[in-house]
C-alpha positions as CSV (number, residue, x, y, z in Angstrom):
1,M,-27.7,29.1,3.7
2,S,-24.1,27.9,2.8
3,I,-23.4,24.3,3.4
4,T,-19.9,23.9,5.3
5,R,-17.5,21.5,3.9
6,T,-15.6,19.3,6.4
7,S,-11.9,19.8,6.5
8,F,-8.8,18.0,6.8
9,E,-8.3,19.5,10.4
10,E,-11.7,18.7,11.3
11,I,-11.7,15.0,10.2
12,V,-7.8,14.9,12.0
13,D,-9.7,16.1,15.1
14,R,-11.9,13.4,15.3
15,I,-8.9,10.8,15.0
16,H,-8.8,10.4,19.3
17,T,-7.0,6.8,18.6
18,I,-4.2,6.9,15.7
19,P,-4.2,3.3,14.3
20,S,-0.5,2.5,15.4
21,L,2.3,0.1,14.3
22,P,4.1,-2.1,16.6
23,E,7.2,-0.7,18.0
24,V,8.7,-3.6,16.9
25,V,8.0,-3.0,13.2
26,T,9.1,0.7,13.4
27,Q,12.4,-1.0,15.3
28,V,12.9,-3.0,12.5
29,V,12.4,-0.3,9.6
30,R,14.7,1.6,11.0
31,L,18.0,-1.4,11.0
32,V,16.7,-2.0,7.5
33,N,17.7,1.3,7.1
34,D,20.5,1.3,8.8
35,P,23.7,-0.1,6.7
36,K,25.3,-1.1,9.9
37,S,22.5,-3.5,11.2
38,D,23.0,-7.2,10.3
39,A,20.4,-10.2,10.6
40,A,20.8,-10.9,14.4
41,Q,20.2,-7.4,15.1
42,I,16.4,-7.9,13.4
43,N,15.8,-11.0,14.5
44,H,16.4,-9.9,18.3
45,I,14.0,-7.2,18.0
46,M,11.7,-9.4,15.9
47,A,11.9,-12.0,19.0
48,K,10.2,-9.6,21.1
49,D,7.2,-10.0,19.3
50,P,6.1,-14.0,19.1
51,A,2.9,-13.7,17.7
52,M,4.5,-11.6,14.8
53,A,7.3,-13.6,14.0
54,A,5.1,-16.9,13.9
55,K,3.3,-15.0,11.2
56,I,6.4,-13.9,9.1
57,L,7.7,-17.5,9.5
58,R,4.8,-18.5,8.8
59,M,4.5,-16.5,5.6
60,V,8.1,-17.4,4.8
61,N,7.1,-20.9,4.4
62,S,4.2,-20.5,2.2
63,V,3.9,-21.4,-1.4
64,Y,4.2,-17.5,-2.1
65,Y,7.4,-17.4,-1.6
66,G,8.2,-20.6,-2.9
67,L,11.4,-21.4,-1.2
68,S,12.8,-25.2,-1.7
69,E,13.1,-25.8,2.0
70,P,11.1,-25.0,5.0
71,V,12.7,-22.4,7.2
72,H,12.8,-22.9,10.9
73,N,13.7,-20.1,12.5
74,L,13.7,-16.1,12.2
75,E,17.6,-15.1,11.8
76,Q,17.3,-17.8,9.0
77,A,14.7,-16.3,7.1
78,I,16.3,-13.1,7.2
79,M,19.4,-14.4,5.8
80,I,17.5,-16.3,2.7
81,L,14.7,-13.9,1.7
82,G,17.0,-10.5,3.2
83,F,16.1,-7.5,5.2
84,K,13.8,-5.5,2.8
85,T,11.9,-8.4,2.0
86,I,11.3,-9.0,5.7
87,R,10.3,-5.4,6.2
88,S,7.8,-5.7,3.6
89,I,6.1,-8.8,5.1
90,A,6.3,-7.5,8.9
91,L,4.5,-4.1,7.3
92,S,2.3,-6.2,5.5
93,I,1.1,-7.8,8.7
94,S,0.9,-4.4,10.7
95,V,-0.6,-2.0,8.5
96,I,-3.5,-4.9,7.2
97,N,-4.0,-5.7,10.9
98,A,-4.6,-2.2,12.3
99,F,-7.3,-1.5,10.1
100,Q,-10.4,-4.4,10.3
101,Q,-13.1,-2.1,11.1
102,K,-16.5,-3.2,9.7
103,D,-19.0,-1.3,7.8
104,A,-21.6,-2.4,5.6
105,A,-21.2,0.5,2.8
106,F,-17.5,0.0,2.3
107,N,-15.9,-3.5,1.0
108,M,-13.0,-3.9,3.2
109,R,-12.0,-6.8,1.7
110,S,-12.2,-5.5,-1.5
111,F,-10.1,-2.4,-0.5
112,W,-7.1,-4.7,1.0
113,T,-7.5,-6.7,-2.0
114,H,-6.8,-3.7,-4.3
115,S,-4.1,-2.6,-2.0
116,S,-2.3,-6.2,-1.9
117,V,-2.6,-6.5,-5.8
118,C,-1.1,-2.9,-6.0
119,A,2.2,-4.0,-3.8
120,C,2.8,-7.1,-5.3
121,I,2.6,-4.8,-9.3
122,G,4.7,-2.7,-7.7
123,R,7.5,-4.8,-6.7
124,M,7.0,-6.7,-10.0
125,I,7.7,-3.3,-12.0
126,G,10.2,-2.1,-9.5
127,T,12.2,-5.1,-10.5
128,K,11.6,-5.3,-14.0
129,I,13.3,-1.7,-14.3
130,G,15.7,-2.1,-11.8
131,I,15.0,-0.2,-9.2
132,K,17.5,0.3,-6.2
133,D,14.6,-0.9,-3.7
134,P,11.6,-3.0,-5.4
135,E,10.4,-3.3,-1.8
136,L,9.3,0.2,-1.7
137,S,7.3,0.0,-3.9
138,F,5.5,-2.8,-3.2
139,I,5.0,-0.9,0.8
140,V,3.7,2.2,-1.6
141,G,0.7,0.1,-3.4
142,L,0.6,-1.3,0.0
143,I,-0.1,2.0,1.7
144,K,-1.0,4.6,-0.8
145,D,-4.7,4.9,-0.6
146,I,-4.8,4.1,3.2
147,G,-6.5,7.3,3.7
148,M,-9.6,6.0,2.8
149,L,-9.4,3.9,6.1
150,I,-9.2,6.9,8.1
151,L,-12.3,8.5,6.3
152,V,-14.5,5.5,6.3
153,E,-13.7,5.4,10.1
154,H,-13.9,9.2,10.8
155,A,-16.1,10.4,8.2
156,P,-18.4,7.6,7.6
157,E,-22.1,9.6,6.6
158,E,-19.5,11.9,3.9
159,T,-17.7,8.5,2.6
160,R,-21.4,7.5,1.8
161,G,-22.0,10.3,-0.2
162,I,-18.7,10.2,-2.0
163,I,-19.2,7.0,-3.2
164,A,-22.4,7.0,-4.2
165,L,-21.8,10.6,-6.0
166,A,-18.3,8.7,-7.9
167,R,-20.9,5.7,-8.8
168,E,-23.6,8.3,-10.1
169,Y,-21.0,10.1,-12.3
170,R,-18.6,7.5,-13.1
171,L,-15.6,9.6,-11.3
172,D,-12.5,8.8,-9.8
173,L,-12.0,8.8,-5.8
174,R,-9.8,11.7,-5.8
175,T,-12.4,14.1,-7.5
176,A,-15.5,12.9,-5.6
177,T,-14.2,13.5,-2.6
178,R,-13.1,17.2,-3.6
179,K,-16.8,17.9,-4.4
180,V,-18.0,16.6,-1.0
181,I,-15.4,17.5,1.1
182,D,-12.4,19.9,1.4
183,T,-9.7,17.3,1.9
184,D,-9.0,13.6,0.1
185,H,-7.7,10.3,1.3
186,I,-4.3,11.1,-0.4
187,E,-3.6,13.9,1.7
188,L,-5.1,12.0,4.8
189,G,-2.8,8.9,4.3
190,G,0.1,11.2,3.4
191,W,-0.1,12.9,6.5
192,L,-0.5,8.5,8.4
193,C,2.7,7.9,7.2
194,E,4.6,10.9,8.5
195,R,2.9,10.3,11.6
196,W,4.0,6.7,11.5
197,G,7.8,7.7,10.7
198,M,7.7,6.0,7.3
199,E,10.5,6.7,5.5
200,E,10.4,10.7,3.0
201,V,10.3,8.4,-0.2
202,V,7.0,6.8,0.6
203,I,5.8,10.0,2.1
204,D,6.6,12.1,-0.7
205,T,5.2,9.2,-3.0
206,V,2.1,8.6,-1.1
207,R,1.2,12.3,-1.1
208,N,2.0,13.2,-4.8
209,Q,1.0,9.5,-6.2
210,L,-1.4,10.9,-8.5
211,D,0.9,14.1,-9.4
212,L,4.5,13.5,-11.6
213,E,5.1,17.3,-11.6
214,K,5.6,17.2,-7.9
215,A,7.0,14.4,-7.2
216,G,10.4,13.6,-5.6
217,D,10.8,10.4,-7.1
218,R,9.0,10.0,-10.1
219,K,10.4,6.6,-10.7
220,Q,8.4,5.5,-7.8
221,V,5.1,7.7,-8.7
222,S,5.5,6.4,-12.5
223,I,5.4,2.7,-10.7
224,C,2.3,3.9,-8.6
225,L,0.0,4.9,-11.7
226,F,1.2,2.1,-13.5
227,A,-0.1,-0.7,-11.1
228,E,-3.5,1.8,-10.3
229,Y,-3.5,1.6,-14.4
230,L,-3.4,-2.1,-14.8
231,C,-5.5,-2.4,-11.6
232,G,-8.5,-0.9,-13.5
233,L,-8.0,-3.2,-16.6
234,K,-8.1,-6.1,-14.6
235,K,-10.7,-4.7,-12.6
236,V,-9.2,-4.9,-9.2
237,R,-10.3,-1.6,-8.1
238,M,-10.9,0.2,-4.6
239,P,-14.6,0.4,-3.7
240,G,-15.8,3.5,-5.1
241,Q,-13.2,3.8,-7.5
242,C,-15.3,4.6,-10.8
243,N,-13.6,6.0,-13.7
244,E,-12.3,4.8,-16.7
245,P,-8.5,3.4,-16.5
246,T,-6.5,5.7,-18.2
247,L,-2.4,6.8,-17.8
248,D,-0.3,9.2,-18.4
249,P,2.2,9.0,-21.1
250,L,4.9,9.9,-19.4
251,V,5.1,7.3,-17.1
252,W,6.3,5.1,-19.9
253,H,9.3,7.5,-20.3
254,H,9.9,7.5,-16.5
255,L,10.0,4.1,-16.3
256,G,12.0,3.5,-19.1
257,L,9.5,0.8,-20.9
258,D,7.8,1.1,-24.0
259,K,4.1,0.2,-25.0
260,T,5.4,-3.6,-25.9
261,A,6.2,-3.9,-22.0
262,L,2.5,-3.7,-21.1
263,V,1.5,-7.2,-22.7
264,D,4.7,-8.4,-21.0
265,V,3.1,-7.4,-17.5
266,L,-0.5,-8.1,-18.2
267,S,0.8,-11.6,-19.3
268,V,2.1,-12.5,-16.0
269,I,-0.6,-9.9,-13.6
270,N,-3.2,-13.0,-12.9
271,D,0.1,-14.1,-10.9
272,E,0.6,-11.5,-9.3
273,V,-3.4,-11.2,-8.5
274,D,-3.2,-14.7,-6.9
275,N,-0.1,-13.8,-5.3
276,A,-1.7,-10.6,-3.3
277,K,-4.5,-12.8,-2.5
278,Q,-2.5,-15.1,-0.6
279,L,-0.4,-12.3,1.1
280,L,-3.7,-11.0,2.1
281,S,-5.4,-14.2,3.5
282,M,-2.2,-14.7,4.9
283,A,-1.5,-11.4,6.9
284,A,-5.0,-11.2,8.3
285,G,-4.9,-14.5,9.2
């Protein structure tokens, strides 16, 4: 008798309620991408969600951002940090709080620690190589593995089998997942980003995060791959990710870096891990 493998469509059919981003956050994302918008407009939108606004102010005034003087209102925070940083903060709070389900077989804190570290490293690398919007690299790093949480919640038995297989044979999660079901967390993550109305470059990078050939923005995918590699070296990994960390040599080319840059990045990565843990604590608190 043949075994029926769970498909992408079957998992999506199990999702009766899609975790949603607050309307305030989706509006902020739209405004950030509108060159005609200003701080007053974004402040007006954020004021509609006092709890979110208060949390953003608390994060802005934390040591994470290292401002010399405290910020007392959101419009001031927007002016000091910029639209794109406020977008990253709002998305971090929303996404981390949208997925807080408990599962004894899956370490949610390890998942979010890994995602936050990928986000902080992504921003750091994006800044280092001078891309136009390093905050996009932060967002991609934060949500690139979000499909794993769909599997945890809506395919728990399959997820336990996937993680057990990865641990037994020292596999990466995508390979282990494809051996158990006919989809993976990357495909599901791309689907969710699309449902959330994320920017096309974010959707494409999440979907092609392991495939430089298919990627629309090879710099963003290279940043993803480099951040994941560094996390592997530092053993800050997603639960169930059991393969040895490797890096496609083309990543160096697309980032315009040589291997001496690895020493520079590793010298500050502990700071980025600390930053990520602070971010996670504040966003989930």
